[in-house]
C-alpha positions, 0 to 999 in steps of 0.5 A: 500500500502506498501512503496516498492510498492509506490517506484516502482510505483513512481520511475520516479517522482521527487516530488509526491503528495497525489493525485499521490498516490491515482491515484495508490491506491484510498484507500490509508490512509494519515497516512501512509505518516506520518509513512514513514516520521518518518522512514525517507523514504520520506520528506515533502516539503509543504503540500501535496507534498513529495520527496523520502529521497534519492533524489539527489538535484541539480539546475535542480531538484529544478527548477522542484520542484518549477514548480510543488508545485505552478502551473502554474509557471515558473522560472524567475527574478534573478534566470533566470538571473543567469541561463542565465549567466547575473549575476555572483553571485549565487542567494538565493532562487528559484524565479518564476512567477505565475498567482496565488497570490504572495507567498513564501515557506520556506522549508528544501531544498530551499526557493521558491518565486512566483510573480503574473502576469496576466494570459495573460502574462504567456508566454515566457518560454522554456521547459528545458529537463534534465535527463531521460525526465524530464523538467522544465519551464524557462523564456527566457532571454528577458521574464525574463527581462520583468517580472523583470521590470514589477514587479519592477516599480522603475527601470527607470534610468541609475543608476537603470539599472547599479545596476542590474549588468548585464553582457553586453557581455552575454546580447548581445550574447543572446539578440533578440531585435525583440523577446523582442519587440514582447513580450513587445507589449503583455504587453500593458503598455506604461510606461513599454515600455519606461522603457525597451527602456531606458534600451536597450539604456543603455545596448547598450551605456554602 
């Protein structure tokens, strides 16, 4: 396969894998990827995943890449807080949830961090569509909060909640208490439930 053929076949791909290429040409030799990297046509993100060198990177693109290089996963934690407007500052690195083991990739385009949760807790995300029918998975605000508290068991008291620096106005503009409680029941953790209830009372009275 020539590079022009690859480019045309994968023109709608944000990121592609060796398996994607072999789905087009099952006789494809991996050494061609090294050749195309040397010529500056493509860039390696992690082992087995590549982007075209002229791909324009933005937040949406990075979110989609994060979803695809470590599956299954969705954006959550601090990055979801930022995306929902709960925190004003930008966040370093793309933080995600996965049912696979906790892992971190430091790449040339971004740092991607994944925190493990149980398979039964892999829910509560939305499919966010952007340009040309592409999409990424982003935790809803309530699920991002639950994910964060689930993986940060030290959050217990008012001082801890204050340290999160969440925007109270944005929180209550978007907050759905029934959704939060419905999601919380699925965690089946009394300690987590108590901490979340304390957090919600703190936000209401802050």
